FILO-147504 format. One record per residue (C-alpha): x, y, z; residue in one letter; residue number from 1. Coordinates in Angstrom, 3 decimals, m for minus. Example, Ala and Ser with C-alpha at 12.3 -4.5 7.8 and 13.67 -1.06 7.14 Angstrom:
% FILO-147504
[[12.300,m4.500,7.800],a,1]
[[13.670,m1.060,7.140],s,2]
//
This chain:
% FILO-147504
[[119.168,63.219,98.559],x,1]
[[116.886,65.321,96.345],x,2]
[[115.044,66.580,99.432],x,3]
[[118.335,67.621,101.047],x,4]
[[119.321,69.582,97.930],x,5]
[[115.937,71.311,97.905],x,6]
[[116.231,72.252,101.561],x,7]
[[119.741,73.556,100.972],x,8]
[[118.571,75.735,98.080],x,9]
[[115.703,77.113,100.170],x,10]
[[118.164,77.882,102.979],x,11]
[[120.595,79.515,100.544],x,12]
[[117.870,81.653,98.986],x,13]
[[116.697,82.774,102.445],x,14]
[[120.269,83.625,103.412],x,15]
[[120.838,85.674,100.280],x,16]
[[117.514,87.461,100.719],x,17]
[[118.375,88.272,104.338],x,18]
[[121.480,90.076,103.082],x,19]
[[119.269,92.505,101.161],x,20]
[[116.738,94.990,102.382],x,21]
[[113.517,95.700,100.570],x,22]
[[111.987,99.025,99.563],x,23]
[[109.974,100.831,100.673],x,24]
[[111.604,100.902,104.091],x,25]
[[108.464,102.575,105.504],x,26]
[[105.459,101.353,103.509],x,27]
[[102.044,102.925,103.321],x,28]
[[101.214,106.623,103.400],x,29]
[[104.579,108.108,104.500],x,30]
[[105.588,110.918,102.132],x,31]
[[108.214,113.681,102.336],x,32]
[[110.690,111.818,104.568],x,33]
[[113.247,113.708,106.637],x,34]
[[115.942,111.954,108.644],x,35]
[[118.453,112.761,111.392],x,36]
[[121.025,110.894,113.488],x,37]
[[121.467,111.087,117.275],x,38]
[[124.355,108.947,118.467],x,39]
[[123.903,105.648,116.635],x,40]
[[120.128,106.047,116.430],x,41]
[[118.240,107.244,113.377],x,42]
[[114.931,109.094,113.414],x,43]
[[112.659,109.811,110.489],x,44]
[[109.464,111.867,110.165],x,45]
[[106.900,112.122,107.366],x,46]
[[103.932,114.280,106.375],x,47]
[[100.513,113.616,107.913],x,48]
[[98.197,116.241,106.316],x,49]
[[94.665,116.045,107.833],x,50]
[[95.391,113.020,110.047],x,51]
[[95.993,113.038,113.802],x,52]
[[98.276,112.528,115.669],x,53]
[[100.463,114.493,113.289],x,54]
[[104.002,113.859,112.034],x,55]
[[104.739,110.174,112.769],x,56]
[[108.200,109.460,114.183],x,57]
[[110.095,106.311,113.184],x,58]
[[113.219,104.913,114.841],x,59]
[[115.925,102.611,113.477],x,60]
[[119.400,101.420,114.396],x,61]
[[120.295,100.240,110.899],x,62]
[[118.337,102.384,108.363],x,63]
[[116.308,99.424,107.070],x,64]
[[114.207,98.213,110.012],x,65]
[[111.956,101.001,111.274],x,66]
[[109.420,101.194,114.078],x,67]
[[106.868,103.928,114.680],x,68]
[[107.557,105.252,118.175],x,69]
[[105.199,108.215,118.414],x,70]
[[104.149,111.529,116.900],x,71]
[[105.381,115.099,117.145],x,72]
[[101.907,116.666,117.139],x,73]
[[100.140,114.440,119.655],x,74]
[[97.922,116.959,121.511],x,75]
[[95.133,119.196,120.300],x,76]
[[96.788,122.067,122.172],x,77]
[[99.496,121.813,119.496],x,78]
[[97.171,121.729,116.491],x,79]
[[93.429,121.681,115.822],x,80]
[[92.437,120.484,112.347],x,81]
[[88.675,120.628,112.681],x,82]
[[87.239,121.376,109.240],x,83]
[[90.445,120.672,107.288],x,84]
[[89.686,119.156,103.851],x,85]
[[91.637,116.237,102.429],x,86]
[[95.328,116.867,101.728],x,87]
[[95.474,120.060,103.719],x,88]
[[97.061,120.431,107.121],x,89]
[[100.566,119.259,108.029],x,90]
[[103.040,119.420,105.120],x,91]
[[106.626,118.199,104.747],x,92]
[[108.361,118.246,108.153],x,93]
[[112.125,118.421,108.642],x,94]
[[113.778,116.827,111.684],x,95]
[[117.214,117.807,112.939],x,96]
[[119.224,116.982,116.070],x,97]
[[121.575,119.622,117.465],x,98]
[[123.336,119.985,120.789],x,99]
[[121.044,117.567,122.645],x,100]
[[117.746,118.862,121.227],x,101]
[[115.467,117.546,118.485],x,102]
[[113.946,120.187,116.211],x,103]
[[111.016,119.633,113.861],x,104]
[[109.887,122.426,111.571],x,105]
[[106.796,121.998,109.400],x,106]
[[104.164,123.849,107.358],x,107]
[[100.467,123.953,108.228],x,108]
[[98.415,124.897,105.188],x,109]
[[94.825,125.895,104.474],x,110]
[[93.800,126.628,100.899],x,111]
[[90.505,128.489,101.231],x,112]
[[91.214,131.087,102.390],x,113]
[[94.897,130.375,101.753],x,114]
[[97.045,130.534,104.840],x,115]
[[100.488,129.053,105.403],x,116]
[[102.253,129.085,108.726],x,117]
[[105.547,127.404,109.506],x,118]
[[105.892,126.100,113.041],x,119]
[[108.783,124.776,115.138],x,120]
[[108.465,122.042,117.776],x,121]
[[111.283,120.800,120.023],x,122]
[[112.033,117.947,122.430],x,123]
[[115.000,116.824,124.512],x,124]
[[114.169,113.205,123.737],x,125]
[[111.987,111.545,121.118],x,126]
[[110.137,109.762,123.906],x,127]
[[109.656,112.916,125.986],x,128]
[[107.161,115.759,125.856],x,129]
[[107.176,117.690,122.593],x,130]
[[106.783,121.443,123.010],x,131]
[[103.861,123.523,121.906],x,132]
[[104.555,124.918,118.429],x,133]
[[106.201,128.280,117.916],x,134]
[[105.018,130.044,114.778],x,135]
[[108.056,131.033,112.736],x,136]
[[106.349,132.522,109.695],x,137]
[[102.872,133.604,108.720],x,138]
[[103.332,135.660,105.618],x,139]
[[102.622,135.585,101.919],x,140]
[[106.384,135.959,101.487],x,141]
[[106.957,132.437,102.813],x,142]
[[105.747,129.192,101.332],x,143]
[[105.943,125.557,102.405],x,144]
[[108.531,122.826,103.086],x,145]
[[110.674,124.499,105.766],x,146]
[[114.051,123.164,106.862],x,147]
[[116.765,124.011,109.386],x,148]
[[120.549,124.014,109.028],x,149]
[[122.973,124.376,111.942],x,150]
[[126.312,125.828,110.836],x,151]
[[129.701,125.291,112.437],x,152]
[[129.621,128.744,114.056],x,153]
[[126.443,127.886,115.966],x,154]
[[124.094,129.869,113.752],x,155]
[[120.829,128.304,112.621],x,156]
[[119.303,128.999,109.225],x,157]
[[115.696,128.579,108.125],x,158]
[[114.864,127.738,104.512],x,159]
[[111.586,127.242,102.664],x,160]
[[110.128,127.906,99.250],x,161]
[[107.966,130.840,98.184],x,162]
[[106.450,132.408,95.110],x,163]
[[108.753,134.777,93.271],x,164]
[[107.912,138.401,93.957],x,165]
[[108.277,139.243,90.270],x,166]
[[105.962,137.849,87.603],x,167]
[[107.182,134.584,86.073],x,168]
[[106.201,132.817,82.828],x,169]
[[104.490,129.982,84.699],x,170]
[[102.413,129.996,87.866],x,171]
[[104.183,127.068,89.546],x,172]
[[107.551,128.830,89.710],x,173]
[[109.012,128.777,93.219],x,174]
[[112.284,129.927,94.708],x,175]
[[114.203,128.758,97.779],x,176]
[[114.755,131.411,100.431],x,177]
[[117.082,131.507,103.451],x,178]
[[117.079,133.562,106.655],x,179]
[[118.845,133.208,109.993],x,180]
[[116.775,131.883,112.905],x,181]
[[117.464,133.194,116.411],x,182]
[[116.882,130.100,118.580],x,183]
[[116.723,132.114,121.799],x,184]
[[113.945,134.356,120.590],x,185]
[[112.581,131.780,118.129],x,186]
[[112.353,134.513,115.508],x,187]
[[113.759,135.054,112.046],x,188]
[[116.373,137.748,111.926],x,189]
[[118.604,139.534,109.426],x,190]
[[118.458,139.623,105.640],x,191]
[[116.526,137.227,103.432],x,192]
[[118.384,135.653,100.519],x,193]
[[117.157,133.781,97.471],x,194]
[[119.535,130.804,97.256],x,195]
[[117.905,128.389,94.829],x,196]
[[115.441,127.650,92.069],x,197]
[[114.497,124.736,89.838],x,198]
[[117.468,123.421,87.872],x,199]
[[115.655,121.893,84.910],x,200]
[[114.501,123.808,81.853],x,201]
[[110.939,124.842,82.555],x,202]
[[111.434,123.451,86.054],x,203]
[[108.517,124.038,88.371],x,204]
[[107.728,123.911,92.077],x,205]
[[111.154,124.065,93.695],x,206]
[[110.513,122.692,97.182],x,207]
[[111.794,120.462,99.985],x,208]
[[115.093,122.341,100.512],x,209]
[[117.822,120.877,102.737],x,210]
[[121.317,122.283,103.295],x,211]
[[124.407,120.149,104.096],x,212]
[[128.030,121.169,104.592],x,213]
[[130.867,119.047,103.188],x,214]
[[134.460,119.753,102.145],x,215]
[[134.018,123.491,102.652],x,216]
[[130.910,123.696,100.434],x,217]
[[127.272,124.286,101.306],x,218]
[[125.090,121.904,99.299],x,219]
[[121.432,122.751,98.636],x,220]
[[119.255,119.739,97.873],x,221]
[[115.761,120.416,96.520],x,222]
[[112.911,118.620,94.785],x,223]
[[111.152,119.998,91.746],x,224]
[[108.727,119.159,88.976],x,225]
[[105.745,118.538,91.246],x,226]
[[105.132,115.407,93.299],x,227]
[[103.823,113.252,90.451],x,228]
[[105.505,111.647,87.446],x,229]
[[107.874,114.561,86.750],x,230]
[[109.221,114.680,90.300],x,231]
[[113.015,114.988,90.553],x,232]
[[115.832,115.668,93.026],x,233]
[[118.454,118.286,92.126],x,234]
[[121.432,119.792,93.952],x,235]
[[123.632,122.885,93.864],x,236]
[[126.516,124.197,95.978],x,237]
[[128.269,127.328,97.162],x,238]
[[131.298,128.297,99.249],x,239]
[[129.035,130.718,101.135],x,240]
[[125.725,129.800,102.710],x,241]
[[123.987,132.811,101.189],x,242]
[[125.239,131.926,97.727],x,243]
[[125.580,132.157,94.850],x,244]
[[124.942,128.441,94.269],x,245]
[[126.168,126.582,91.193],x,246]
[[124.044,123.782,89.790],x,247]
[[125.330,120.241,89.627],x,248]
[[126.269,119.666,85.962],x,249]
[[124.442,116.331,85.875],x,250]
[[121.151,117.366,87.514],x,251]
[[118.788,115.783,88.311],x,252]
[[120.754,113.475,90.579],x,253]
[[117.688,111.274,91.101],x,254]
[[114.469,110.911,89.117],x,255]
[[112.251,108.447,87.267],x,256]
[[110.629,111.197,85.208],x,257]
[[112.308,110.114,81.978],x,258]
[[110.640,106.696,82.291],x,259]
[[107.134,108.080,82.856],x,260]
[[104.482,105.309,82.974],x,261]
[[106.814,102.588,81.660],x,262]
[[107.929,101.736,85.196],x,263]
[[105.872,100.682,88.215],x,264]
[[107.845,102.784,90.709],x,265]
[[107.143,106.442,89.958],x,266]
[[107.023,109.965,91.387],x,267]
[[110.490,109.703,92.953],x,268]
[[111.527,112.862,94.798],x,269]
[[111.469,114.896,98.020],x,270]
[[114.674,113.569,99.545],x,271]
[[116.987,113.922,102.544],x,272]
[[120.552,112.666,103.106],x,273]
[[122.245,110.959,106.057],x,274]
[[125.796,109.767,106.814],x,275]
[[126.247,106.690,109.013],x,276]
[[128.864,106.074,111.688],x,277]
[[130.591,103.864,109.075],x,278]
[[130.843,106.905,106.770],x,279]
[[128.375,105.504,104.263],x,280]
[[125.985,107.964,102.626],x,281]
[[122.309,107.175,102.102],x,282]
[[119.319,109.034,100.718],x,283]
[[115.683,108.696,101.769],x,284]
[[113.025,109.804,99.296],x,285]
[[109.376,109.373,98.467],x,286]
[[108.024,107.179,95.696],x,287]
[[104.802,105.491,94.623],x,288]
[[104.358,101.807,93.783],x,289]
[[101.778,101.464,91.009],x,290]
[[99.690,98.329,90.418],x,291]
[[97.444,98.342,87.336],x,292]
[[98.339,102.026,86.885],x,293]
[[97.367,103.208,90.356],x,294]
[[98.375,102.793,93.984],x,295]
[[96.516,101.850,97.148],x,296]
[[99.379,103.024,99.338],x,297]
[[100.105,106.506,98.043],x,298]
[[103.525,108.052,98.575],x,299]
[[105.940,105.960,100.667],x,300]
[[109.513,106.207,101.995],x,301]
[[112.410,104.574,100.120],x,302]
[[116.123,104.198,100.911],x,303]
[[118.797,104.526,98.216],x,304]
[[122.584,104.098,98.479],x,305]
[[124.809,106.932,97.312],x,306]
[[128.447,107.981,97.205],x,307]
[[129.723,111.465,97.816],x,308]
[[133.206,111.958,96.352],x,309]
[[135.392,114.581,97.988],x,310]
[[134.882,118.107,96.634],x,311]
[[132.208,116.906,94.238],x,312]
[[128.485,116.315,93.912],x,313]
[[126.855,113.103,95.157],x,314]
[[125.989,110.172,92.913],x,315]
[[122.820,108.275,93.771],x,316]
[[122.761,104.481,93.342],x,317]
[[126.016,104.355,91.339],x,318]
[[125.877,102.287,88.179],x,319]
[[122.104,102.418,87.945],x,320]
[[120.759,105.815,88.998],x,321]
[[117.240,104.584,89.775],x,322]
[[115.466,103.589,92.968],x,323]
[[115.405,99.792,93.131],x,324]
[[113.194,97.524,95.197],x,325]
[[116.111,95.635,96.763],x,326]
[[119.658,96.570,97.771],x,327]
[[122.479,95.049,99.807],x,328]
[[122.231,95.959,103.468],x,329]
[[124.035,98.986,104.866],x,330]
[[127.243,98.117,106.704],x,331]
[[125.530,98.952,110.018],x,332]
[[122.729,96.418,109.401],x,333]
[[122.948,92.700,110.231],x,334]
[[119.715,91.532,108.612],x,335]
[[116.505,92.880,107.112],x,336]
[[113.220,92.157,108.846],x,337]
[[111.046,94.432,106.716],x,338]
[[110.179,91.927,103.987],x,339]
[[106.623,91.162,105.163],x,340]
[[104.214,93.702,106.701],x,341]
[[101.958,92.594,109.552],x,342]
[[99.965,94.343,112.278],x,343]
[[97.917,92.851,115.111],x,344]
[[96.177,94.508,118.040],x,345]
[[94.111,92.652,120.636],x,346]
[[93.732,95.790,122.791],x,347]
[[95.237,94.040,125.778],x,348]
[[97.063,97.163,126.938],x,349]
[[95.629,100.431,128.208],x,350]
[[97.008,102.544,125.362],x,351]
[[96.528,102.537,121.618],x,352]
[[99.399,101.424,119.450],x,353]
[[100.993,104.385,117.636],x,354]
[[99.936,103.017,114.233],x,355]
[[96.297,103.944,114.940],x,356]
[[95.342,107.236,113.326],x,357]
[[92.309,109.537,113.527],x,358]
[[90.807,112.017,111.094],x,359]
[[91.601,115.656,111.959],x,360]
[[91.338,115.378,115.753],x,361]
[[91.045,112.669,118.370],x,362]
[[87.296,111.816,118.439],x,363]
[[87.605,110.764,122.112],x,364]
[[85.082,107.993,121.655],x,365]
[[86.978,104.877,122.728],x,366]
[[88.007,103.141,125.943],x,367]
[[89.597,99.856,126.974],x,368]
[[87.382,97.381,128.806],x,369]
[[88.308,95.053,131.635],x,370]
[[87.916,92.003,129.376],x,371]
[[90.433,93.249,126.816],x,372]
[[88.173,94.796,124.243],x,373]
[[88.099,98.220,122.683],x,374]
[[84.767,99.955,123.214],x,375]
[[83.984,102.598,120.591],x,376]
[[81.053,104.987,120.996],x,377]
[[79.043,105.859,117.901],x,378]
[[79.176,109.508,116.866],x,379]
[[76.726,111.600,114.864],x,380]
[[79.603,112.522,112.562],x,381]
[[80.003,110.497,109.350],x,382]
[[82.980,109.865,107.092],x,383]
[[81.669,112.513,104.705],x,384]
[[81.882,115.303,107.281],x,385]
[[84.878,117.607,107.627],x,386]
[[85.002,116.808,111.310],x,387]
[[86.279,113.954,113.487],x,388]
[[84.171,110.787,113.058],x,389]
[[84.381,107.709,115.254],x,390]
[[87.125,106.328,113.034],x,391]
[[90.541,104.915,113.809],x,392]
[[92.577,103.404,111.027],x,393]
[[95.988,102.136,110.055],x,394]
[[97.876,102.723,106.846],x,395]
[[97.374,100.261,103.989],x,396]
[[100.922,99.076,103.288],x,397]
[[100.451,96.690,100.357],x,398]
[[98.312,96.211,97.283],x,399]
[[97.817,92.561,98.320],x,400]
[[96.696,92.198,101.926],x,401]
[[94.115,90.676,104.237],x,402]
[[92.391,92.427,107.152],x,403]
[[90.131,90.716,109.685],x,404]
[[88.317,92.029,112.753],x,405]
[[86.145,90.495,115.453],x,406]
[[83.407,92.824,116.694],x,407]
[[80.176,92.907,118.653],x,408]
[[77.418,95.403,117.845],x,409]
[[73.665,95.737,118.290],x,410]
[[72.088,98.643,116.421],x,411]
[[69.193,100.384,118.150],x,412]
[[67.984,102.378,115.132],x,413]
[[68.153,102.233,111.336],x,414]
[[70.669,105.088,111.280],x,415]
[[73.321,103.232,113.288],x,416]
[[76.148,101.184,111.792],x,417]
[[79.574,99.873,112.823],x,418]
[[82.367,97.943,111.186],x,419]
[[85.222,98.525,108.753],x,420]
[[86.039,101.500,106.538],x,421]
[[88.569,101.681,103.716],x,422]
[[89.331,105.371,103.400],x,423]
[[90.840,107.532,100.697],x,424]
[[89.249,110.849,101.716],x,425]
[[85.896,112.208,102.855],x,426]
[[84.420,111.793,99.358],x,427]
[[85.884,108.379,98.511],x,428]
[[85.659,105.297,100.749],x,429]
[[84.062,101.889,101.385],x,430]
[[81.901,101.064,104.426],x,431]
[[81.675,97.360,105.306],x,432]
[[79.367,97.528,108.313],x,433]
[[76.648,95.975,110.430],x,434]
[[73.362,97.831,110.738],x,435]
[[70.053,96.905,112.378],x,436]
[[69.624,93.313,111.049],x,437]
[[71.794,93.814,107.933],x,438]
[[75.358,93.540,106.797],x,439]
[[76.183,95.928,103.996],x,440]
[[78.939,97.020,101.651],x,441]
[[78.576,100.641,100.579],x,442]
[[80.814,102.602,98.234],x,443]
[[81.097,106.377,98.229],x,444]
[[82.847,107.697,95.124],x,445]
[[83.195,111.406,94.453],x,446]
[[80.592,111.977,97.163],x,447]
[[77.966,109.699,95.573],x,448]
[[76.868,106.640,97.591],x,449]
[[76.167,103.214,96.043],x,450]
[[75.019,100.075,97.898],x,451]
[[77.126,97.244,96.457],x,452]
[[75.732,94.441,98.636],x,453]
[[73.250,94.023,101.456],x,454]
[[72.119,90.882,103.281],x,455]
[[69.931,90.082,106.257],x,456]
[[72.087,88.872,109.105],x,457]
[[71.058,87.465,112.465],x,458]
[[73.790,86.691,114.962],x,459]
[[74.117,86.005,118.666],x,460]
[[77.017,88.200,119.725],x,461]
[[80.066,88.358,117.499],x,462]
[[80.605,88.905,113.796],x,463]
[[83.904,88.609,111.956],x,464]
[[84.607,90.852,108.953],x,465]
[[87.323,90.186,106.397],x,466]
[[88.700,92.147,103.441],x,467]
[[90.999,90.407,100.970],x,468]
[[92.793,92.615,98.425],x,469]
[[94.553,91.249,95.344],x,470]
[[95.523,92.918,92.075],x,471]
[[93.528,96.072,92.886],x,472]
[[90.354,94.031,93.439],x,473]
[[88.803,93.230,96.820],x,474]
[[86.700,90.414,98.226],x,475]
[[84.502,91.048,101.277],x,476]
[[83.568,88.251,103.700],x,477]
[[81.749,87.827,107.005],x,478]
[[81.502,84.988,109.514],x,479]
[[79.625,84.223,112.718],x,480]
[[82.312,81.956,114.148],x,481]
[[85.581,82.950,112.442],x,482]
[[85.753,79.620,110.569],x,483]
[[82.849,79.442,108.139],x,484]
[[83.182,82.466,105.833],x,485]
[[80.467,83.872,103.560],x,486]
[[81.350,85.993,100.547],x,487]
[[79.180,89.096,100.336],x,488]
[[80.886,90.639,97.287],x,489]
[[83.707,89.415,95.062],x,490]
[[86.317,91.266,92.980],x,491]
[[85.101,94.736,93.856],x,492]
[[86.651,97.446,91.719],x,493]
[[88.435,99.784,94.114],x,494]
[[88.434,102.870,91.910],x,495]
[[87.093,104.983,94.758],x,496]
[[90.423,104.445,96.519],x,497]
[[92.431,105.797,93.587],x,498]
[[93.905,108.601,95.596],x,499]
[[94.897,111.555,93.446],x,500]
[[95.579,113.756,96.446],x,501]
[[98.673,113.795,98.680],x,502]
[[97.675,111.085,101.157],x,503]
[[97.437,107.299,100.997],x,504]
[[94.664,104.925,102.026],x,505]
[[93.677,103.643,105.478],x,506]
[[91.663,100.695,106.726],x,507]
[[90.062,100.873,110.134],x,508]
[[87.213,100.819,112.619],x,509]
[[84.141,103.036,112.310],x,510]
[[80.782,103.659,113.911],x,511]
[[78.091,106.304,113.355],x,512]
[[74.502,107.196,114.144],x,513]
[[74.340,109.353,111.002],x,514]
[[73.332,112.639,112.607],x,515]
[[71.108,111.246,115.355],x,516]
[[71.789,111.394,119.069],x,517]
[[72.775,108.032,120.566],x,518]
[[74.513,106.420,123.506],x,519]
[[75.207,103.222,121.596],x,520]
[[78.624,101.677,121.014],x,521]
[[80.372,98.618,119.619],x,522]
[[83.207,96.384,120.837],x,523]
[[86.262,95.121,118.961],x,524]
[[88.162,92.092,120.258],x,525]
[[91.020,92.291,117.790],x,526]
[[92.205,93.709,114.481],x,527]
[[94.615,91.866,112.168],x,528]
[[96.364,93.079,108.994],x,529]
[[98.932,91.117,107.005],x,530]
[[100.555,91.190,103.607],x,531]
[[99.513,88.211,101.493],x,532]
[[102.063,88.276,98.659],x,533]
[[105.784,89.053,98.567],x,534]
[[105.339,91.934,96.139],x,535]
[[107.624,92.666,93.230],x,536]
[[107.947,95.979,91.446],x,537]
[[110.052,96.836,88.433],x,538]
//
């Protein structure tokens, strides 16, 4: 009888949990979300910065279960990021669907020398060929975070932020600017209007503008306060698209800034809004899950319920106002299947899964073998170079996870190595690799390299590598047979992965000859990543 009661309670708990979805809806490095609806399908894009392919595309039928289906910038003819430093490149895309066409507009930024261009890419279908980019702006008068709005009269408007043309009391002041976009000529036309600025006293860095039309009003949603702890979402409205816009009297409509470091979920901001076929309103936004005061994942995508009363401003997560880790499912969703994150690739197909990501450009160093392995050629380029190393990684989606690979490699010189890399940027990463008779764990932090562990290792053909992450500490293991595991280093402090830039962390495959010419390569049979703990976050 007691066993039956226990089983019933387990079943009941599972049923109740299945009626909720869990944030983030798109875990791992996925900042600056933008969302659109085409029929009953939802599509979402996020920033990609120096990684390639650029601008990942996610698809969902219910707003809570998302699958990566491709990338907007998937050819080097569209973008070449050779030499781009960390956290430069592709910033804050906006996706919109209008009259049978998908539009994505995005900034491409270099800091030294500073250059910002805003480009537009189109497609008739998310699974079809995306166009080559059309450059919309390349001027000091335009900044980043572009967006498009299609009005009822068929006109299209382009918005972005820029520096004010008159001196301001603080350097981070930005304003939101609007201009009509001629879609036939793909050129901006007509007058330029300043339609928005930060709403908060001393507000800085107005960015991420999106315009919506409801009940005869144009609503301008922006983010401000920078993308860290003071991030916030504010809104204003006008009866005319060119303004003037009145601020919502209870701005910000969403933020965690007032809680600062007292909450684990921080940096909430950069949002977009969608209405479902059931007339529910939802907001997607970025946020960061902190563990022990830092995050392995970086900025991720969250989903928050909202209501939008007639002729009024929206209210986000009524009765609470914060982004929570769990919510009841949207009316269009039957169940949530995003509670546990897993990824497995045995390279049994002839194409890479879309989750695999390169640095800057495709290194073109891999091929699929007849016996279902991935062959990766070593390159002279290293992780420290501002080029495209022989690296392919996937986003780290949890602070507690396990990754295992099975590989075969025989080094022919002391400069060659192959194995796993945990990557923050080109100055901060771990290399867990095989070299010529050794297995080694090497940390690079702020550009300085430290050997954490090194052991002699003789093996016949295969070696298995495992990384186990828990509570911001990592254990590193190897095995010759996949059953008997040897610990090479325990509870490694992962401070080199404390990413203070705009990206998150990756874990992936890597091989190099460290500047020397080589024809050597290594083989990977499979790669497995899975979340080890059902994470909680206050």
